[in-house]
MDTraj code that builds the backbone (N, CA, C; nanometers):
import mdtraj as md
import numpy as np

residues = "MET THR GLY PRO LEU LEU SER THR GLU GLY GLY LEU ARG ALA VAL PRO GLY ARG VAL GLY PRO ARG SER GLU ALA THR ILE GLY LEU ALA ALA LYS LEU LEU ILE ALA GLY ALA ASN LEU SER ILE ALA ASP ALA ALA GLN CYS ILE ALA SER GLY GLY LEU ARG GLY LEU LYS ASP THR ARG VAL PRO LEU LEU LEU ALA ALA ILE ALA TRP TRP LEU ILE GLY PHE SER ARG SER TYR TRP LEU GLY LEU LYS VAL GLY LEU GLY ALA ILE GLY ILE TRP ILE GLY LEU SER ILE GLY THR THR ILE TYR ALA ALA LEU LEU VAL LEU ARG PHE ARG HIS LEU THR ARG ARG ALA HIS".split()
xyz = np.array([
    [1.3038, 0.2079, -1.1374],
    [1.4310, 0.1808, -1.0755],
    [1.4170, 0.1676, -0.9241],
    [1.3307, 0.2452, -0.8651],
    [1.3144, 0.2416, -0.7202],
    [1.2479, 0.1130, -0.6747],
    [1.1506, 0.0631, -0.7521],
    [1.0772, -0.0580, -0.7148],
    [1.1670, -0.1778, -0.6901],
    [1.2536, -0.2151, -0.7862],
    [1.3412, -0.3297, -0.7617],
    [1.4363, -0.3080, -0.6436],
    [1.4829, -0.1856, -0.6258],
    [1.5726, -0.1579, -0.5134],
    [1.5023, -0.1789, -0.3807],
    [1.3794, -0.1304, -0.3710],
    [1.3058, -0.1393, -0.2452],
    [1.2365, -0.2730, -0.2261],
    [1.2380, -0.3588, -0.3274],
    [1.1658, -0.4855, -0.3166],
    [1.2405, -0.5902, -0.2353],
    [1.3590, -0.5610, -0.1927],
    [1.4334, -0.6538, -0.1091],
    [1.4499, -0.5948, 0.0294],
    [1.4691, -0.6802, 0.1249],
    [1.4883, -0.6309, 0.2610],
    [1.6122, -0.5429, 0.2688],
    [1.7174, -0.5782, 0.1971],
    [1.8386, -0.4974, 0.1980],
    [1.8148, -0.3594, 0.1404],
    [1.7363, -0.3531, 0.0344],
    [1.7027, -0.2244, -0.0241],
    [1.6220, -0.1391, 0.0701],
    [1.5302, -0.2014, 0.1445],
    [1.4504, -0.1253, 0.2395],
    [1.5343, -0.0764, 0.3569],
    [1.6359, -0.1501, 0.3932],
    [1.7238, -0.1059, 0.5029],
    [1.8042, 0.0167, 0.4629],
    [1.8228, 0.0365, 0.3314],
    [1.9014, 0.1497, 0.2848],
    [1.8231, 0.2806, 0.2915],
    [1.6933, 0.2738, 0.3181],
    [1.6123, 0.3944, 0.3291],
    [1.6567, 0.4709, 0.4526],
    [1.6825, 0.6004, 0.4391],
    [1.7295, 0.6763, 0.5547],
    [1.6274, 0.6747, 0.6686],
    [1.6779, 0.6758, 0.7876],
    [1.5920, 0.6768, 0.9051],
    [1.6453, 0.5835, 1.0107],
    [1.5809, 0.5849, 1.1232],
    [1.6235, 0.5024, 1.2357],
    [1.5829, 0.3573, 1.2123],
    [1.6775, 0.2667, 1.2234],
    [1.6498, 0.1248, 1.2105],
    [1.6659, 0.0640, 1.3492],
    [1.5535, 0.0214, 1.4053],
    [1.5550, -0.0379, 1.5372],
    [1.4669, -0.1601, 1.5384],
    [1.4352, -0.2112, 1.6566],
    [1.3532, -0.3330, 1.6656],
    [1.2178, -0.3194, 1.5977],
    [1.1527, -0.2056, 1.6161],
    [1.0206, -0.1889, 1.5532],
    [1.0313, -0.1776, 1.4025],
    [1.1274, -0.1022, 1.3539],
    [1.1383, -0.0830, 1.2096],
    [1.1893, -0.2090, 1.1396],
    [1.2652, -0.2938, 1.2072],
    [1.3065, -0.4212, 1.1474],
    [1.1844, -0.5074, 1.1169],
    [1.0896, -0.5127, 1.2094],
    [0.9667, -0.5897, 1.1854],
    [0.8868, -0.5285, 1.0712],
    [0.8841, -0.3962, 1.0653],
    [0.8115, -0.3273, 0.9585],
    [0.8764, -0.3545, 0.8236],
    [1.0072, -0.3534, 0.8206],
    [1.0790, -0.3803, 0.6960],
    [1.0530, -0.5235, 0.6498],
    [1.0557, -0.6174, 0.7424],
    [1.0280, -0.7564, 0.7067],
    [0.8874, -0.7750, 0.6521],
    [0.7896, -0.7120, 0.7167],
    [0.6507, -0.7198, 0.6697],
    [0.6359, -0.6540, 0.5333],
    [0.6991, -0.5377, 0.5169],
    [0.6899, -0.4671, 0.3882],
    [0.7498, -0.5499, 0.2748],
    [0.8611, -0.6163, 0.3007],
    [0.9237, -0.6993, 0.1974],
    [0.8318, -0.8145, 0.1570],
    [0.7686, -0.8778, 0.2545],
    [0.6758, -0.9877, 0.2242],
    [0.5526, -0.9368, 0.1507],
    [0.5030, -0.8200, 0.1914],
    [0.3855, -0.7640, 0.1238],
    [0.4169, -0.7229, -0.0196],
    [0.5385, -0.6767, -0.0441],
    [0.5768, -0.6429, -0.1812],
    [0.5766, -0.7659, -0.2710],
    [0.6222, -0.8780, -0.2190],
    [0.6207, -1.0024, -0.2968],
    [0.4777, -1.0460, -0.3241],
    [0.3929, -1.0414, -0.2211],
    [0.2525, -1.0783, -0.2401],
    [0.1847, -0.9830, -0.3381],
    [0.2160, -0.8550, -0.3287],
    [0.1591, -0.7572, -0.4207],
    [0.2057, -0.7783, -0.5637],
    [0.3302, -0.8192, -0.5811],
    [0.3814, -0.8474, -0.7158],
    [0.3088, -0.9664, -0.7775],
    [0.2864, -1.0696, -0.6972],
    [0.2107, -1.1856, -0.7471],
    [0.0693, -1.1451, -0.7863],
    [0.0069, -1.0610, -0.7055],
    [-0.1275, -1.0134, -0.7363],
    [-0.1275, -0.9323, -0.8655],
    [-0.0256, -0.8508, -0.8860],
    [-0.0179, -0.7680, -1.0071],
    [-0.0076, -0.8519, -1.1333],
    [0.0684, -0.9592, -1.1279],
    [0.0826, -1.0470, -1.2450],
    [-0.0515, -1.1120, -1.2789],
    [-0.1196, -1.1647, -1.1777],
    [-0.2502, -1.2264, -1.2005],
    [-0.3518, -1.1227, -1.2479],
    [-0.3446, -1.0018, -1.1936],
    [-0.4377, -0.8963, -1.2324],
    [-0.4157, -0.8553, -1.3782],
    [-0.2905, -0.8516, -1.4217],
    [-0.2625, -0.8186, -1.5618],
    [-0.3230, -0.9237, -1.6545],
    [-0.3107, -1.0501, -1.6179],
    [-0.3673, -1.1573, -1.6997],
    [-0.5192, -1.1469, -1.7058],
    [-0.5825, -1.1182, -1.5920],
    [-0.7285, -1.1086, -1.5936],
    [-0.7751, -0.9851, -1.6700],
    [-0.6982, -0.8777, -1.6674],
    [-0.7358, -0.7581, -1.7451],
    [-0.7326, -0.7866, -1.8946],
    [-0.6306, -0.8571, -1.9386],
    [-0.6191, -0.8909, -2.0812],
    [-0.7322, -0.9839, -2.1227],
    [-0.7569, -1.0876, -2.0441],
    [-0.8636, -1.1820, -2.0776],
    [-1.0004, -1.1146, -2.0717],
    [-1.0192, -1.0280, -1.9743],
    [-1.1467, -0.9566, -1.9618],
    [-1.1701, -0.8659, -2.0824],
    [-1.0655, -0.7984, -2.1278],
    [-1.0779, -0.7138, -2.2466],
    [-1.1108, -0.7955, -2.3710],
    [-1.0493, -0.9125, -2.3832],
    [-1.0800, -0.9997, -2.4968],
    [-1.2248, -1.0450, -2.4955],
    [-1.2744, -1.0785, -2.3776],
    [-1.4143, -1.1216, -2.3670],
    [-1.5106, -1.0063, -2.3941],
    [-1.4751, -0.8863, -2.3515],
    [-1.5597, -0.7704, -2.3831],
    [-1.5644, -0.7471, -2.5328],
    [-1.4511, -0.7706, -2.5989],
    [-1.4471, -0.7591, -2.7447],
    [-1.5381, -0.8609, -2.8128],
    [-1.5571, -0.9745, -2.7492],
    [-1.6486, -1.0762, -2.8011],
    [-1.7918, -1.0542, -2.7523],
    [-1.8148, -0.9444, -2.6859],
    [-1.9466, -0.9068, -2.6306],
    [-1.9943, -1.0064, -2.5241],
    [-1.9001, -1.0611, -2.4491],
    [-1.9325, -1.1542, -2.3410],
    [-1.9059, -1.0831, -2.2084],
    [-2.0117, -1.0405, -2.1408],
    [-1.9953, -0.9676, -2.0148],
    [-2.0696, -1.0319, -1.8984],
    [-2.1706, -1.1096, -1.9250],
    [-2.2495, -1.1682, -1.8153],
    [-2.1762, -1.2820, -1.7456],
    [-2.1196, -1.3721, -1.8221],
    [-2.0479, -1.4851, -1.7612],
    [-1.9252, -1.4369, -1.6830],
    [-1.8452, -1.3418, -1.7358],
    [-1.7337, -1.2922, -1.6551],
    [-1.7771, -1.2303, -1.5217],
    [-1.8946, -1.1679, -1.5201],
    [-1.9449, -1.1137, -1.3941],
    [-1.9728, -1.2253, -1.2944],
    [-2.0317, -1.3323, -1.3406],
    [-2.0569, -1.4479, -1.2551],
    [-1.9256, -1.5114, -1.2087],
    [-1.8298, -1.5219, -1.3004],
    [-1.6994, -1.5772, -1.2645],
    [-1.6278, -1.4894, -1.1612],
    [-1.6437, -1.3579, -1.1728],
    [-1.5828, -1.2665, -1.0754],
    [-1.6429, -1.2875, -0.9369],
    [-1.7735, -1.3043, -0.9318],
    [-1.8386, -1.3272, -0.8025],
    [-1.7885, -1.4566, -0.7391],
    [-1.7725, -1.5581, -0.8196],
    [-1.7251, -1.6867, -0.7669],
    [-1.5789, -1.6769, -0.7242],
    [-1.4940, -1.6267, -0.8132],
    [-1.3497, -1.6260, -0.7860],
    [-1.3122, -1.5298, -0.6742],
    [-1.3659, -1.4082, -0.6774],
    [-1.3244, -1.3085, -0.5786],
    [-1.4002, -1.3209, -0.4476],
    [-1.5318, -1.3333, -0.4546],
    [-1.6088, -1.3334, -0.3306],
    [-1.6124, -1.4694, -0.2629],
    [-1.6404, -1.5737, -0.3376],
    [-1.6484, -1.7047, -0.2739],
    [-1.5118, -1.7638, -0.2422],
    [-1.4186, -1.7512, -0.3340],
    [-1.2881, -1.8147, -0.3147],
    [-1.1876, -1.7168, -0.2535],
    [-1.1630, -1.6044, -0.3196],
    [-1.0606, -1.5104, -0.2737],
    [-1.0892, -1.4495, -0.1378],
    [-1.2091, -1.4005, -0.1193],
    [-1.2426, -1.3375, 0.0085],
    [-1.2420, -1.4382, 0.1225],
    [-1.2966, -1.5575, 0.0970],
    [-1.2975, -1.6585, 0.2032],
    [-1.1562, -1.7052, 0.2363],
    [-1.0693, -1.7182, 0.1351],
    [-0.9296, -1.7554, 0.1598],
    [-0.8566, -1.6441, 0.2350],
    [-0.8843, -1.5201, 0.1994],
    [-0.8232, -1.4077, 0.2708],
    [-0.8612, -1.4090, 0.4180],
    [-0.9883, -1.4272, 0.4440],
    [-1.0363, -1.4331, 0.5824],
    [-0.9718, -1.5489, 0.6571],
    [-0.9709, -1.6661, 0.5940],
    [-0.9178, -1.7854, 0.6591],
    [-0.7674, -1.7725, 0.6857],
    [-0.6913, -1.7338, 0.5813],
    [-0.5462, -1.7234, 0.5983],
    [-0.5063, -1.6076, 0.6899],
    [-0.5734, -1.4944, 0.6731],
    [-0.5354, -1.3770, 0.7501],
    [-0.5782, -1.3811, 0.8950],
    [-0.6995, -1.4302, 0.9205],
    [-0.7531, -1.4230, 1.0558],
    [-0.7577, -1.5562, 1.1286],
    [-0.7887, -1.6622, 1.0607],
    [-0.7993, -1.7928, 1.1270],
    [-0.6645, -1.8634, 1.1395],
    [-0.5871, -1.8614, 1.0318],
    [-0.4552, -1.9243, 1.0351],
    [-0.3563, -1.8345, 1.1100],
    [-0.3810, -1.7043, 1.1064],
    [-0.2958, -1.6109, 1.1792],
    [-0.1834, -1.5498, 1.0987],
    [-0.1953, -1.5497, 0.9666],
    [-0.0911, -1.4901, 0.8843],
    [-0.1028, -1.3384, 0.8749],
    [-0.2131, -1.2844, 0.9199],
    [-0.2315, -1.1397, 0.9191],
    [-0.2417, -1.0826, 0.7788],
    [-0.1742, -0.9696, 0.7590],
    [-0.1810, -0.8994, 0.6303],
    [-0.1309, -0.9855, 0.5150],
    [-0.0286, -1.0642, 0.5406],
    [0.0244, -1.1522, 0.4356],
    [-0.0827, -1.2508, 0.3899],
    [-0.1545, -1.3096, 0.4844],
    [-0.2606, -1.4043, 0.4507],
    [-0.3723, -1.3407, 0.3709],
    [-0.4049, -1.2174, 0.4049],
    [-0.5098, -1.1470, 0.3304],
    [-0.4655, -1.1258, 0.1860],
    [-0.3425, -1.0824, 0.1665],
    [-0.2940, -1.0598, 0.0306],
    [-0.2775, -1.1898, -0.0473],
    [-0.2376, -1.2963, 0.0202],
    [-0.2288, -1.4266, -0.0472],
    [-0.3677, -1.4704, -0.0930],
    [-0.4680, -1.4526, -0.0075],
    [-0.6053, -1.4868, -0.0448],
    [-0.6538, -1.4062, -0.1640],
    [-0.6225, -1.2768, -0.1658],
    [-0.6598, -1.1934, -0.2807],
    [-0.5891, -1.2401, -0.4071],
    [-0.4632, -1.2799, -0.3939],
    [-0.3891, -1.3316, -0.5098],
    [-0.4497, -1.4615, -0.5609],
    [-0.4912, -1.5480, -0.4694],
    [-0.5545, -1.6734, -0.5087],
    [-0.6825, -1.6446, -0.5874],
    [-0.7669, -1.5572, -0.5357],
    [-0.8916, -1.5233, -0.6039],
    [-0.8678, -1.4629, -0.7413],
    [-0.7714, -1.3722, -0.7509],
    [-0.7422, -1.3080, -0.8789],
    [-0.6825, -1.4069, -0.9787],
    [-0.5977, -1.4965, -0.9317],
    [-0.5389, -1.5980, -1.0198],
    [-0.6462, -1.6920, -1.0734],
    [-0.7363, -1.7330, -0.9876],
    [-0.8457, -1.8199, -1.0318],
    [-0.9346, -1.7468, -1.1320],
    [-0.9648, -1.6205, -1.1047],
    [-1.0466, -1.5418, -1.1971],
    [-0.9775, -1.5307, -1.3333],
    [-0.8472, -1.5028, -1.3337],
    [-0.7740, -1.4922, -1.4598],
    [-0.7788, -1.6245, -1.5364],
    [-0.7586, -1.7355, -1.4661],
    [-0.7624, -1.8665, -1.5325],
    [-0.9002, -1.8953, -1.5901],
    [-1.0046, -1.8643, -1.5157],
    [-1.1409, -1.8877, -1.5647],
    [-1.1713, -1.8018, -1.6870],
    [-1.1235, -1.6774, -1.6862],
    [-1.1471, -1.5905, -1.8018],
    [-1.0725, -1.6399, -1.9251],
    [-0.9507, -1.6860, -1.9066],
    [-0.8743, -1.7393, -2.0202],
    [-0.9434, -1.8635, -2.0757],
    [-0.9897, -1.9514, -1.9884],
    [-1.0627, -2.0707, -2.0343],
    [-1.1904, -2.0316, -2.1076],
    [-1.2611, -1.9328, -2.0572],
    [-1.3834, -1.8851, -2.1231],
    [-1.3507, -1.8278, -2.2617],
    [-1.2434, -1.7502, -2.2700],
    [-1.2030, -1.6918, -2.3979],
    [-1.1676, -1.8020, -2.4985],
    [-1.0916, -1.9009, -2.4534],
    [-1.0560, -2.0120, -2.5419],
    [-1.1801, -2.0872, -2.5884],
    [-1.2746, -2.1089, -2.4981],
    [-1.3978, -2.1795, -2.5331],
    [-1.4755, -2.1036, -2.6403],
    [-1.4897, -1.9729, -2.6238],
    [-1.5674, -1.8946, -2.7203],
    [-1.4970, -1.8815, -2.8542],
    [-1.3646, -1.8689, -2.8528],
    [-1.2948, -1.8533, -2.9811],
    [-1.2847, -1.9864, -3.0564],
    [-1.2744, -2.0970, -2.9856],
    [-1.2744, -2.2277, -3.0549],
    [-1.4095, -2.2579, -3.1138],
    [-1.5145, -2.2178, -3.0453],
    [-1.6504, -2.2427, -3.0914],
    [-1.6792, -2.1620, -3.2184],
    [-1.6149, -2.0466, -3.2304],
    [-1.6386, -1.9591, -3.3461],
    [-1.5730, -2.0158, -3.4740],
    [-1.4722, -2.0976, -3.4595],
    [-1.4031, -2.1511, -3.5776],
    [-1.4527, -2.2837, -3.6133],
])
top = md.Topology()
chain = top.add_chain()
for i, resn in enumerate(residues, 1):
    res = top.add_residue(resn, chain, resSeq=i)
    for name in ("N", "CA", "C"):
        top.add_atom(name, md.element.get_by_symbol(name[0]), res)
traj = md.Trajectory(xyz[None], top)
């Protein structure tokens, strides 16, 4: 119940405490980070399910390679670029992590489909 209430800027303003120029910026950043974190959570749930399915098929080496590609080559580089080079800061870092996790989830689902179609 608390999560949806606090996930909006209005909900965060309702938190007791002093609301001034500094805290307004903090509230705005927190609201944006909550949205980025929610997107990351959805992609992470998909990759967890696909990863578990692949483990059930005894496929662990290819997912490790896919993780290195998706998270380190794509996600980390996008986080660095968006957060530090483009200047989005923390939001850019979280967007980059979401991109890497989403790509990893998609690759795992494609791998799972490939292995299960091949079995039939």
